[in-house]
N, C-alpha and C positions, 0 to 999 in steps of 0.2 A: 504494500500500500504506500502511496506517496501523496504528498500534499501539493496542490496546485496553487497558483497565484489567486485563482478564483476562491479557493478554500480559505486562504489567508484573508482575503477581502471580506468574506462572509463572517469569519470569526471576529475580525476587527469591528464589523458592523454590530454584531451581537454584543461586543464589549464596549461599544460606543467609543471606539478609537479611530483616529484618522492617520493614515500612513501615506507617504508619497510613494512613487513607483520604486525608488531605490530601496526604501525600507521594506516594502512588500516582497521584493526579490530576496532581500537579506533574510527575512523571517521565513520565507518559503524554504530556502536552503537550510536554515537552522532546524526547522521542524522536520525536514526530511532526514537530516543527520541524526536527530533523536530517534526517529522511527527506524532507521537503519541499525542503530545501536540496539534498539529493542529487539529487532529481528535476530541479531547476534546472540543476545541473551536468551532468546527462545530456543536456540540451538542446544543449549546446555541441558544435560540430563539432571533433572531435579526430582526424580521419583522417590528417592530415599531421603530427601531433605525435608525436615519439618518446617512448616511455615512459622514465621516469627511475628509477634505483635509489635516488637521494636527490634531494630538491628543490633542494639547494644543492651545487654542485660544489666540494668541498674536496680539495686534494691534500696527502697526507701531513700530517695534522694531529696525528700522534702526537708525544708529547714524546720527547726523547732519553733513552735508558736510561743511567742513571748508577749506578755502584756506590757505595752508601752504607753506613755502619755500621748494623747492625741493632740493635733494642732489646734490652737485656739481659733474659734470661729472668726473673730475680728482679724487675726493674722491671715487666715485663709482667704478672706474677702478683700484684704488690703489692696491687692493689685488687680482685682476683677474689673473688666471694662464696664460691666453693668451689674448692679446689685441693689438689693434693698437691705433692710436691717439684718435679715437672717439668711437670705438665699442669693445664689448667683442668678442673674436674669439671662435667659437664652432665647434665641428666636423660636417662634412657634413652628413646630415641625409636623404636627398632626392637625388636619382640618376636620371639623365636625360637620 
């Protein structure tokens, strides 16, 4: 399977990206290189290899939870571009 320039243009449209002709050519080549590499990987015999959930086995890599003093509300709001006494003011993003 290979990617055509038309495929890259379609993917760009779905992602709402605009590329010039040079960039479309570059991304077409890069995507085809990725697919060629995947074909090489598919040639490997993996019948006796167990699937991994993660490539590196780490055991309990979480940091210890510690109770620490929280930032003061006035300090948190000090550099806010828009605020009232208690809260950050942000643009409305949900229309009712």
